[in-house]
C-alpha positions in Angstrom: -58.5 29.7 -34.0 -59.4 26.8 -36.3 -61.1 27.3 -39.7 -64.8 27.1 -39.9 -66.4 23.7 -39.8 -69.7 23.2 -41.6 -72.3 21.0 -39.9 -75.7 19.9 -41.1 -78.7 20.0 -38.8 -82.4 20.1 -38.7 -84.2 23.2 -37.3 -88.0 23.1 -37.1 -88.1 20.2 -39.5 -85.8 21.8 -42.1 -82.3 20.8 -43.0 -79.6 23.5 -43.0 -75.9 23.8 -42.8 -74.1 26.1 -40.4 -70.4 27.1 -40.5 -68.6 27.9 -37.2 -65.2 27.5 -35.8 -64.7 24.4 -33.6 -64.3 26.7 -30.5 -67.9 28.0 -31.1 -69.3 24.5 -31.6 -67.6 23.5 -28.3 -68.9 26.6 -26.5 -72.5 26.0 -27.8 -72.3 22.4 -26.6 -71.2 23.7 -23.2 -74.0 26.2 -23.0 -76.6 23.6 -24.0 -75.3 21.1 -21.4 -75.3 23.7 -18.7 -78.9 24.4 -19.5 -79.8 20.7 -19.5 -80.9 20.6 -23.1 -79.7 19.4 -26.5 -77.5 21.4 -28.8 -80.3 21.2 -31.4 -82.8 22.7 -29.0 -80.5 25.6 -28.2 -79.8 26.3 -31.8 -83.5 26.1 -32.6 -84.2 28.8 -29.9 -81.5 31.0 -31.2 -82.8 30.6 -34.8 -86.3 31.6 -33.7 -85.0 34.8 -32.1 -82.3 35.9 -34.6 -84.3 38.3 -36.7 -82.6 39.4 -39.9 -79.0 38.2 -39.1 -77.7 34.9 -40.5 -77.7 31.9 -38.2 -73.9 31.6 -37.9 -73.7 35.2 -36.7 -76.6 34.7 -34.3 -74.9 31.6 -32.8 -71.6 33.5 -32.3 -73.4 36.5 -30.8 -75.4 34.2 -28.4 -72.2 32.6 -27.3 -70.5 35.9 -26.7 -73.4 37.2 -24.7 -73.6 34.1 -22.6 -69.9 34.2 -21.6 -70.1 38.0 -21.0 -73.0 37.4 -18.6 -70.9 34.8 -16.8 -67.9 37.1 -16.6 -70.0 39.9 -15.2 -71.6 37.7 -12.6 -68.2 36.6 -11.3 -67.0 40.1 -10.7 
C-alpha cells in the first residue's frame, strides 16, 4: 500500500485537507462514478453522516462498507 496522500478540498464551503492512501482515493472515485456523482458530493455526504470520527477514518470505513456490500451481493 502506498503512503498517505494529502488532498485539499471544499466541503460545505469550507476548505479542509484529507490524508488517504492512493488506493482509497481510487476506490472513492470508483464509488462516486458508479453512483453518478462527483467525488466532492460523495465526500460531503460522508462528512455529514460521520459523527465523532475523523473524516479520513469515515472515508475508509465508507469504502470498506461499500465493497463489503458488493461482495455479499455477489455470493
